[in-house]
C-alpha positions as CSV (number, residue, x, y, z in Angstrom):
1,M,113.4,152.1,43.4
2,K,112.0,148.9,45.0
3,V,111.2,146.2,42.5
4,F,109.4,143.1,43.7
5,S,109.4,139.5,42.5
6,G,107.9,136.5,44.2
7,F,111.3,134.8,44.6
8,L,113.1,137.8,46.0
9,R,111.3,137.7,49.3
10,I,113.4,134.7,50.5
11,I,116.4,137.0,51.1
12,G,114.6,138.9,53.9
13,L,112.9,135.7,55.1
14,C,116.2,133.9,55.5
15,V,117.5,136.7,57.8
16,A,114.2,136.8,59.7
17,S,114.3,133.0,60.2
18,L,117.9,133.2,61.5
19,L,116.8,135.8,64.1
20,L,114.4,133.1,65.5
21,A,117.1,130.4,65.6
22,S,119.6,129.8,68.4
23,C,122.5,132.1,68.5
24,S,124.9,129.4,67.5
25,L,122.9,128.8,64.3
26,V,123.0,132.5,63.3
27,K,126.7,132.4,62.5
28,L,126.4,129.0,60.8
29,G,123.3,129.8,58.7
30,Y,124.2,133.4,57.7
31,G,127.4,132.2,56.0
32,Q,125.2,129.9,53.9
33,L,122.7,132.6,52.9
34,P,123.8,132.9,49.2
35,D,123.5,129.1,48.8
36,L,120.2,128.9,50.7
37,T,118.8,131.7,48.6
38,Y,120.0,130.1,45.4
39,W,118.4,126.8,46.2
40,W,115.1,128.5,47.2
41,I,115.0,130.4,43.9
42,D,115.8,127.2,42.1
43,S,112.9,125.4,43.7
44,Y,110.6,128.1,42.2
45,I,112.0,128.6,38.7
46,D,114.3,125.7,38.0
47,V,117.4,127.8,37.3
48,T,119.1,127.0,34.0
49,D,122.8,126.4,33.6
50,A,123.1,129.7,31.7
51,Q,121.5,131.6,34.5
52,T,123.4,130.0,37.3
53,P,126.8,131.8,37.2
54,R,125.3,135.3,37.2
55,L,122.7,134.4,39.7
56,R,125.3,133.1,42.1
57,R,127.5,136.1,41.6
58,E,124.6,138.5,42.2
59,L,123.6,136.7,45.4
60,D,127.2,136.7,46.6
61,E,127.4,140.4,46.1
62,L,124.0,141.0,47.7
63,A,125.1,138.9,50.7
64,Q,128.3,140.9,51.1
65,W,126.5,144.2,50.9
66,H,124.0,142.9,53.5
67,R,126.9,141.8,55.8
68,T,128.6,145.2,55.5
69,N,125.6,147.6,55.4
70,E,122.6,145.9,57.0
71,L,124.0,143.7,59.8
72,P,125.3,146.8,61.8
73,R,121.8,148.3,61.4
74,L,120.1,145.1,62.5
75,A,122.5,145.1,65.5
76,L,121.4,148.6,66.4
77,L,117.7,147.5,66.2
78,L,118.5,144.5,68.5
79,Q,120.2,146.9,70.9
80,K,117.1,149.1,70.9
81,S,115.0,146.1,71.6
82,Q,117.2,145.2,74.6
83,Q,116.7,148.6,76.0
84,L,112.9,148.2,75.9
85,A,112.7,144.6,77.1
86,P,113.2,145.1,80.9
87,G,110.2,147.4,81.2
88,P,106.6,147.5,79.8
89,I,106.2,148.0,76.1
90,S,103.2,149.8,74.6
91,P,101.5,148.8,71.4
92,A,102.9,151.9,69.8
93,Q,106.4,150.9,70.7
94,A,105.8,147.4,69.4
95,C,104.6,148.8,66.1
96,A,107.6,151.1,65.9
97,L,109.9,148.0,66.2
98,F,107.9,146.3,63.4
99,E,108.3,149.3,61.2
100,D,112.0,149.4,61.8
101,G,112.2,145.8,60.8
102,R,110.1,146.4,57.6
103,E,112.5,149.3,56.7
104,R,115.4,146.9,56.8
105,F,113.6,144.4,54.6
106,N,112.7,147.1,52.1
107,A,116.4,148.1,52.0
108,V,117.2,144.6,50.8
109,T,114.6,144.6,48.1
110,A,115.8,148.0,46.9
111,R,119.4,146.7,46.7
112,A,118.3,143.7,44.8
113,E,116.7,145.7,42.0
114,G,119.4,144.9,39.5
115,L,119.1,141.2,40.2
116,V,115.4,141.2,39.6
117,L,115.6,143.4,36.5
118,W,118.0,140.9,35.0
119,L,116.4,137.7,36.1
120,A,112.7,138.3,35.6
121,P,113.0,139.0,31.8
122,S,115.3,136.0,31.4
123,L,112.7,133.5,32.6
124,S,111.3,131.1,30.0
125,A,107.6,130.1,29.8
126,A,108.6,126.7,31.2
127,Q,110.2,128.4,34.2
128,I,107.1,130.5,34.9
129,D,105.0,127.3,34.6
130,H,107.3,125.7,37.1
131,M,106.7,128.7,39.5
132,A,102.9,128.2,39.1
133,A,103.2,124.6,40.0
134,K,105.4,125.5,43.0
135,Y,102.7,128.0,44.1
136,A,100.1,125.2,43.9
137,K,102.2,123.0,46.1
138,V,103.0,125.6,48.8
139,N,99.3,126.7,48.7
140,K,98.2,123.2,49.6
141,E,100.7,123.2,52.5
142,W,99.4,126.6,53.6
143,D,95.8,125.3,53.5
144,D,96.7,122.3,55.5
145,D,98.3,124.5,58.2
146,W,95.8,127.3,58.4
147,L,92.4,126.1,57.0
148,R,92.3,122.5,58.2
149,G,89.7,121.4,60.7
150,T,87.0,123.4,62.6
151,P,87.4,127.0,63.7
152,A,88.4,125.7,67.1
153,D,91.1,123.5,65.5
154,Q,92.4,126.6,63.6
155,L,92.5,128.7,66.7
156,K,94.4,125.9,68.5
157,H,97.0,125.9,65.7
158,R,97.4,129.7,65.8
159,V,97.9,129.6,69.6
160,K,100.5,126.8,69.2
161,K,102.4,128.8,66.6
162,A,102.3,132.0,68.6
163,T,103.4,130.2,71.7
164,E,106.4,128.7,69.9
165,R,107.5,132.2,68.6
166,F,107.2,133.9,72.0
167,E,109.0,131.0,73.7
168,M,112.0,131.5,71.4
169,L,112.4,134.9,73.1
170,Y,111.1,134.5,76.6
171,G,111.5,130.8,77.4
172,S,108.5,128.7,78.5
173,L,105.2,130.5,78.9
174,D,102.9,129.6,81.8
175,D,99.3,128.6,81.5
176,A,98.0,132.1,82.1
177,Q,100.1,133.5,79.3
178,I,99.0,130.9,76.9
179,Q,95.4,131.6,77.8
180,L,96.1,135.3,77.2
181,L,97.3,134.4,73.7
182,R,94.2,132.2,73.2
183,T,91.8,135.0,74.3
184,E,93.5,137.7,72.2
185,L,93.7,135.5,69.1
186,A,90.1,134.4,69.4
187,G,89.0,138.0,69.4
188,A,91.3,139.1,66.5
189,S,90.1,140.1,63.0
190,Y,92.2,137.3,61.5
191,D,90.4,135.8,58.4
192,A,92.3,132.8,56.9
193,R,90.0,132.5,53.9
194,M,90.4,136.2,53.1
195,L,94.2,135.8,53.4
196,R,94.1,132.8,51.1
197,S,92.1,134.7,48.5
198,E,94.6,137.6,48.7
199,R,97.5,135.2,48.5
200,L,96.1,133.7,45.3
201,R,95.5,137.1,43.8
202,R,99.0,138.2,44.4
203,Q,100.5,135.0,43.0
204,E,98.5,135.3,39.8
205,D,99.5,138.9,39.5
206,I,103.2,137.9,39.8
207,L,102.8,135.1,37.2
208,Q,101.0,137.4,34.7
209,T,103.6,140.2,35.1
210,L,106.5,137.8,34.6
211,R,104.9,136.4,31.5
212,R,104.6,139.9,30.1
213,V,108.2,140.9,30.8
214,S,109.8,137.7,29.8
215,T,108.7,137.8,26.1
216,G,112.0,139.4,25.2
217,N,110.3,142.2,23.3
218,A,109.9,144.8,26.1
219,P,112.5,147.5,26.4
220,P,114.3,147.7,29.8
221,E,112.3,150.8,31.0
222,T,109.0,149.0,30.3
223,V,110.2,146.0,32.3
224,R,111.2,148.3,35.1
225,E,107.8,150.1,35.0
226,S,105.9,146.8,35.0
227,L,107.8,145.4,37.9
228,N,107.5,148.7,39.8
229,A,103.7,148.6,39.3
230,L,103.6,145.0,40.5
231,L,105.4,146.0,43.7
232,I,102.9,148.8,44.3
233,R,100.0,146.3,43.8
234,L,101.5,143.7,46.0
235,T,102.4,146.1,48.9
236,T,99.1,148.1,48.8
237,P,96.0,146.4,50.2
238,P,93.3,146.3,47.5
239,G,90.5,148.7,48.1
240,P,89.4,150.5,51.3
241,A,88.3,147.2,52.9
242,G,91.7,145.6,52.3
243,K,93.5,148.6,53.7
244,A,91.3,148.7,56.8
245,Y,91.9,145.0,57.4
246,A,95.7,145.4,57.1
247,E,95.7,148.3,59.5
248,T,93.5,146.5,62.0
249,T,95.5,143.3,62.0
250,L,98.8,145.3,62.5
251,R,97.3,147.1,65.5
252,E,96.1,143.9,66.9
253,N,99.4,142.2,66.5
254,C,101.2,145.1,68.1
255,A,98.8,145.0,71.0
256,L,99.2,141.2,71.4
257,F,102.9,141.6,71.7
258,A,102.6,144.4,74.2
259,H,100.1,142.6,76.3
260,L,102.1,139.3,76.3
261,H,105.3,141.2,77.2
262,S,103.5,143.0,80.1
263,S,102.6,139.5,81.5
264,T,106.2,138.3,81.5
265,S,108.2,137.9,84.7
266,A,111.6,139.5,85.5
267,V,113.2,136.1,84.7
268,Q,111.5,136.0,81.3
269,R,112.5,139.5,80.4
270,A,116.1,138.8,81.5
271,R,116.0,135.8,79.2
272,A,114.7,138.1,76.3
273,V,117.5,140.6,76.9
274,K,120.1,137.8,76.9
275,T,118.7,136.3,73.7
276,L,118.7,139.7,71.9
277,R,122.2,140.5,73.1
278,G,123.4,137.2,71.7
279,Y,122.0,138.0,68.3
280,E,123.4,141.5,68.5
281,E,126.9,140.2,69.3
282,D,126.7,137.6,66.5
283,F,125.6,140.2,64.0
284,R,128.4,142.6,65.0
285,A,130.9,139.7,64.7
286,L,129.6,138.7,61.3
287,S,129.6,142.3,60.0
288,A,133.3,142.5,60.9
289,T,134.1,139.4,58.9
290,R,134.8,139.8,55.2
């Protein structure tokens, strides 16, 4: 059973961020994952002295499970990516890689169920208010990044971010490749204001659910059901329009990756293989370390 809480997502995000870092930082950062996760959670809920020992223990156990069980699977996913990188990649193949990555993230959230079932009901009203204030702060930062300026400014920002991500894999992109990104992103269904509205809806749903389950009066099974229902609401687009938008943007992102990859030179693809191989080797070395 997969139980979701707003603060849990950092575990998967930390791993994803490390994948985009240099190979040397993967080993350094991965060893700090329990501490990084703890401090991220603390920034959202202001962890109490009473909660700290168990939270740190739970995070240490989760990190060890991830090292033993998930790093070998991630290494296999990286190996699969290396095999695809030298040749053309279709949008369907790109989407398949995305689904493989989402499956690994879902495995982490499923393993963390016990942590969430313990921590969520233990939150005080003050801690939930702290989370609401944190949401307000990060939402302002999100607005500054993605809603600032004219539509042309926003497109320029999206192209910049996409270029940075692709260059982590392929090295420098040429002018034609950056123009390809600009053309594809300009024609995409991306809607920042709709995304912001959905972001706010999900955050409010999280806060309301946490307030219900943290009263101390709900039996464990009711808490479990409430958090399970929250997960379903958060991972299922609201209504037919939301579902259609999610499916469309996924297809567009897969096509964007496939088209950009098709434009890469042999040197850029060799760079991608080398980068992926470095991550794979690091993950295999880390998984063998206890």
